[in-house]
C-alpha positions as CSV (number, residue, x, y, z in Angstrom):
1,M,13.3,-14.2,-36.7
2,S,15.1,-11.0,-38.0
3,D,12.8,-8.7,-37.4
4,L,13.5,-8.3,-33.1
5,E,11.3,-5.6,-31.5
6,P,12.9,-2.7,-30.0
7,P,12.8,-3.0,-26.1
8,F,10.5,-1.0,-24.1
9,R,13.1,1.0,-22.2
10,P,16.7,1.7,-22.9
11,R,19.2,-0.9,-21.1
12,E,20.9,1.7,-19.4
13,K,17.6,3.0,-17.8
14,I,17.0,-0.7,-16.6
15,V,20.4,-1.1,-15.0
16,E,20.3,2.1,-13.7
17,K,17.0,1.4,-12.1
18,Q,18.2,-1.9,-10.7
19,K,21.3,-1.0,-9.3
20,Y,18.9,2.2,-7.4
21,F,16.4,-0.6,-6.1
22,Q,19.2,-3.1,-5.0
23,N,21.1,-0.8,-2.9
24,I,18.6,0.9,-0.8
25,P,18.5,-0.8,2.7
26,K,14.6,-1.1,3.1
27,H,12.4,-3.7,2.7
28,T,11.5,-4.7,-0.9
29,Y,7.8,-3.2,-0.4
30,L,8.7,0.1,0.4
31,K,11.6,1.0,-1.8
32,G,9.5,2.9,-4.6
33,R,8.4,6.7,-4.0
34,F,4.7,6.1,-2.5
35,D,5.3,3.1,-1.3
36,K,4.2,4.2,2.3
37,V,1.5,5.8,1.2
38,T,-0.1,2.5,-0.4
39,S,1.5,0.2,2.0
40,V,1.4,1.3,5.4
41,A,-0.7,4.6,5.6
42,I,-3.8,3.3,4.0
43,P,-3.7,-0.1,5.6
44,A,-3.3,1.8,9.1
45,A,-6.4,4.0,8.4
46,L,-8.9,1.5,7.4
47,A,-7.7,-0.3,10.5
48,A,-8.3,3.0,12.9
49,T,-11.6,3.5,11.1
50,S,-12.9,0.0,11.2
51,L,-11.8,-0.2,15.0
52,F,-13.5,2.9,15.8
53,L,-16.9,1.5,14.1
54,I,-16.4,-1.4,15.9
55,G,-16.1,0.5,19.2
56,R,-19.1,2.6,18.5
57,G,-21.3,-0.3,17.4
58,I,-20.4,-2.0,21.1
59,Y,-20.7,1.0,22.9
60,N,-24.5,1.1,21.3
61,M,-25.3,-2.5,21.8
62,S,-24.5,-1.9,25.3
63,L,-26.3,1.3,25.7
64,G,-29.5,0.7,23.8
65,I,-29.1,3.2,21.7
66,G,-30.3,3.3,17.9
67,K,-32.6,0.1,18.6
68,K,-35.6,-0.3,16.3
69,D,-38.7,-0.7,17.7
């Protein structure tokens, strides 16, 4: 095995990224640049939308709105 593949990234870049991510005092899943959007904002928006739709459904059922005859 004399012909080894070259690495995808230079070793210096990997070490630099490792130092950056290991020294951030945040949770592991919030260390990237856009991680707040994907792990906080999107689930919060989905939860708010589902709670609104559930509330609207309960309101409509209690008043008999939208019944099919």
